[in-house]
C-alpha positions as CSV (number, residue, x, y, z in Angstrom):
1,M,26.9,-16.3,12.2
2,T,27.0,-13.7,9.4
3,D,24.1,-11.6,8.3
4,S,23.7,-13.4,5.0
5,A,23.6,-16.8,6.8
6,V,20.4,-15.6,8.6
7,L,19.0,-13.4,5.9
8,I,18.9,-15.8,2.9
9,P,17.1,-18.6,4.8
10,A,14.6,-16.0,6.1
11,I,13.9,-14.7,2.6
12,V,13.5,-18.3,1.3
13,L,11.1,-19.2,4.2
14,L,9.1,-16.0,3.6
15,A,8.9,-16.7,-0.1
16,I,7.7,-20.3,0.5
17,G,5.1,-19.0,3.1
18,T,3.9,-16.4,0.7
19,Y,3.5,-18.8,-2.2
20,A,1.7,-21.4,0.0
21,T,-0.7,-18.7,1.2
22,R,-1.4,-17.6,-2.3
23,L,-1.9,-21.2,-3.4
24,L,-4.3,-22.1,-0.6
25,G,-6.8,-19.4,-1.7
26,P,-7.8,-21.2,-5.0
27,V,-7.4,-24.7,-3.5
28,L,-9.6,-24.0,-0.4
29,R,-12.1,-21.8,-2.2
30,R,-13.9,-24.9,-3.6
31,R,-13.9,-26.7,-0.2
32,M,-14.8,-23.9,2.1
33,R,-17.7,-21.5,2.0
34,L,-17.5,-18.5,4.3
35,P,-20.8,-16.9,5.4
36,L,-21.8,-13.7,3.7
37,T,-21.2,-11.7,7.0
38,S,-17.6,-13.0,7.2
39,R,-16.9,-12.2,3.5
40,R,-18.2,-8.6,4.0
41,L,-16.1,-8.3,7.2
42,I,-12.9,-9.5,5.4
43,A,-13.6,-7.0,2.5
44,A,-14.1,-4.2,4.9
45,A,-11.0,-5.1,6.9
46,A,-8.9,-5.0,3.7
47,V,-10.2,-1.5,2.9
48,V,-9.5,-0.3,6.4
49,L,-6.0,-1.7,6.4
50,L,-5.1,-0.1,3.0
51,T,-6.6,3.2,4.2
52,A,-4.5,3.1,7.4
53,V,-1.3,2.4,5.4
54,L,-2.2,5.2,3.0
55,A,-2.8,7.6,5.9
56,V,0.5,6.7,7.7
57,S,2.5,6.9,4.5
58,T,0.9,10.2,3.5
59,F,1.0,12.2,6.8
60,T,4.1,10.9,8.6
61,D,7.8,10.9,8.0
62,G,9.8,9.0,10.6
63,D,8.3,10.2,13.9
64,G,6.7,13.4,12.8
65,F,4.4,15.1,10.3
66,A,5.5,14.8,6.7
67,G,4.5,18.4,5.8
68,V,2.0,19.7,3.3
69,A,3.7,18.8,0.0
70,R,3.3,15.0,0.3
71,P,-0.5,15.1,1.2
72,A,-1.0,17.6,-1.6
73,G,0.6,15.2,-4.1
74,V,-1.6,12.3,-2.8
75,L,-4.6,14.6,-3.1
76,V,-3.8,15.3,-6.8
77,A,-3.3,11.5,-7.3
78,G,-6.6,10.8,-5.7
79,I,-8.5,13.3,-7.8
80,L,-6.9,12.0,-11.0
81,A,-7.6,8.4,-10.1
82,W,-11.2,9.4,-9.3
83,R,-11.4,11.0,-12.8
84,R,-10.0,7.7,-14.2
85,A,-6.8,9.2,-15.6
86,P,-4.0,6.8,-16.8
87,F,-1.9,5.4,-14.1
88,A,1.4,6.9,-15.4
89,L,-0.2,10.4,-15.5
90,I,-1.4,9.9,-11.9
91,V,2.1,9.0,-10.6
92,I,3.8,11.8,-12.6
93,A,1.3,14.5,-11.6
94,A,1.6,13.5,-7.9
95,A,5.4,13.5,-8.1
96,V,5.5,16.9,-9.9
97,T,3.0,18.4,-7.5
98,T,5.1,17.3,-4.5
99,A,8.4,18.4,-6.1
100,L,7.1,21.8,-7.1
101,L,5.7,22.5,-3.6
102,R,9.0,21.5,-2.0
103,L,10.9,23.6,-4.6
104,M,8.8,26.6,-3.5
105,G,9.8,25.9,0.1
106,V,6.6,24.2,1.3
107,P,7.5,21.4,3.7
């Protein structure tokens, strides 16, 4: 069996599953009511998950520490986002910060 013979059905299956999951939210929202405690827990879990992904992406590269340049770029992006700067400016400033630090030899 070739790779594409396995890969294409897997992609189609994941696409159908993703679409079904997205569709079930609005459909079941009118039929099911979660208790307030559960809704708060789900909201907190989403924040914790995104924070964990951000931390891993910021501080690690492969199996080791990513260096100082990448966290510095993320810090600049965070400050600009907190100051409500335009998204394009946030991305460009973070990339420029990281690139300049690496150009100066900062890992």
